[in-house]
Kinemage of the C-alpha trace (Angstrom):
@kinemage 1
@onewidth
@group {chain A} dominant
@subgroup {mainchain}
@vectorlist {calphas} color= white
{ca unk a 1} P 31.013 -43.208 -137.307
{ca unk a 2} L 33.907 -42.468 -139.970
{ca unk a 3} L 35.652 -39.238 -140.284
{ca unk a 4} L 33.013 -38.293 -143.186
{ca unk a 5} L 29.888 -38.429 -141.164
{ca unk a 6} L 28.807 -35.725 -139.141
{ca unk a 7} L 27.002 -35.936 -135.964
{ca unk a 8} L 23.830 -34.792 -137.763
{ca unk a 9} L 24.128 -38.607 -139.371
{ca unk a 10} L 23.663 -40.294 -136.148
{ca unk a 11} L 20.332 -40.905 -134.936
{ca unk a 12} L 19.204 -41.518 -131.373
{ca unk a 13} L 16.517 -43.503 -129.923
{ca unk a 14} L 14.486 -41.801 -127.217
{ca unk a 15} L 16.415 -42.860 -124.405
{ca unk a 16} L 19.783 -41.992 -125.962
{ca unk a 17} L 18.377 -38.865 -126.972
{ca unk a 18} L 17.554 -37.808 -123.002
{ca unk a 19} L 20.851 -38.872 -122.109
{ca unk a 20} L 22.446 -36.636 -124.777
{ca unk a 21} L 20.255 -33.542 -123.678
{ca unk a 22} L 21.227 -34.050 -119.930
{ca unk a 23} L 24.990 -34.564 -120.622
{ca unk a 24} L 24.490 -31.446 -122.840
{ca unk a 25} L 22.865 -29.314 -120.122
{ca unk a 26} L 25.299 -30.643 -117.260
{ca unk a 27} L 28.679 -29.137 -116.617
{ca unk a 28} L 30.346 -32.560 -116.192
{ca unk a 29} L 33.863 -32.397 -115.319
{ca unk a 30} L 36.629 -35.041 -115.203
{ca unk a 31} L 37.250 -36.643 -111.932
{ca unk a 32} L 40.486 -35.871 -110.135
{ca unk a 33} L 43.122 -38.792 -110.179
{ca unk a 34} L 42.752 -39.842 -106.577
{ca unk a 35} L 38.992 -39.888 -106.931
{ca unk a 36} L 39.378 -41.788 -109.884
{ca unk a 37} L 41.562 -44.258 -108.688
{ca unk a 38} L 39.459 -44.464 -105.357
{ca unk a 39} L 36.068 -45.058 -107.544
{ca unk a 40} L 37.930 -47.834 -109.401
{ca unk a 41} L 39.550 -49.399 -106.707
{ca unk a 42} L 36.027 -49.470 -105.049
{ca unk a 43} L 34.321 -50.929 -108.245
{ca unk a 44} L 36.829 -53.530 -108.649
{ca unk a 45} L 36.532 -54.641 -104.762
{ca unk a 46} L 32.862 -54.978 -105.709
{ca unk a 47} L 33.101 -56.836 -108.690
{ca unk a 48} L 35.924 -59.193 -106.735
{ca unk a 49} L 33.190 -59.803 -103.877
{ca unk a 50} L 30.545 -60.202 -106.199
{ca unk a 51} L 32.500 -63.132 -108.020
{ca unk a 52} L 33.384 -64.824 -104.640
{ca unk a 53} L 32.453 -68.327 -104.468
{ca unk a 54} L 29.408 -69.139 -102.598
{ca unk a 55} L 29.142 -72.068 -99.993
{ca unk a 56} L 26.077 -74.134 -99.131
{ca unk a 57} L 24.896 -73.931 -95.444
{ca unk a 58} L 22.111 -75.254 -93.725
{ca unk a 59} L 19.967 -73.133 -91.275
{ca unk a 60} L 17.214 -73.752 -88.792
{ca unk a 61} L 14.730 -70.972 -88.831
{ca unk a 62} L 11.284 -70.606 -87.192
{ca unk a 63} L 8.675 -71.140 -89.937
{ca unk a 64} L 7.184 -67.657 -88.916
{ca unk a 65} L 10.805 -66.049 -89.874
{ca unk a 66} L 10.973 -67.790 -92.941
{ca unk a 67} L 7.423 -66.730 -94.037
{ca unk a 68} L 8.640 -63.229 -93.254
{ca unk a 69} L 11.458 -63.435 -95.056
{ca unk a 70} L 9.620 -64.730 -98.071
{ca unk a 71} L 6.922 -62.128 -98.031
{ca unk a 72} L 9.660 -59.276 -97.597
{ca unk a 73} L 11.521 -60.903 -100.674
{ca unk a 74} L 8.547 -61.025 -102.658
{ca unk a 75} L 7.720 -57.212 -102.000
{ca unk a 76} L 11.594 -56.837 -103.300
{ca unk a 77} L 11.117 -58.895 -106.373
{ca unk a 78} L 13.952 -60.841 -105.295
{ca unk a 79} L 14.429 -64.764 -104.487
{ca unk a 80} L 14.423 -65.059 -100.259
{ca unk a 81} L 17.744 -66.643 -100.293
{ca unk a 82} L 19.202 -63.676 -101.843
{ca unk a 83} L 17.328 -61.378 -99.368
{ca unk a 84} L 18.546 -63.586 -96.661
{ca unk a 85} L 22.196 -63.415 -97.977
{ca unk a 86} L 21.954 -59.363 -98.143
{ca unk a 87} L 20.652 -59.036 -94.614
{ca unk a 88} L 23.501 -61.489 -93.089
{ca unk a 89} L 26.098 -59.582 -95.217
{ca unk a 90} L 24.839 -55.925 -94.104
{ca unk a 91} L 24.911 -57.237 -90.483
{ca unk a 92} L 28.250 -58.395 -90.570
{ca unk a 93} L 29.990 -55.733 -92.611
{ca unk a 94} L 28.176 -52.909 -91.019
């Protein structure tokens, strides 16, 4: 938007309109510097972990356990390997 355009010249789709109304009615305040740094560091760490190299491994499971993983993954709408990785990650880091 250039300086000559006013806000009335801007048109929002339905989602943008809902977001705009929410922002207007919500009393948003900037984060304190310490909180902002903590959030940025946490997001950077998450991004780094997301981009970490993956290794291929072989794992022997009972057929029953594998079927349970596949069924649960189907419920969640994700590949079963992703679910297995998530379960292992949560177990190790919690």
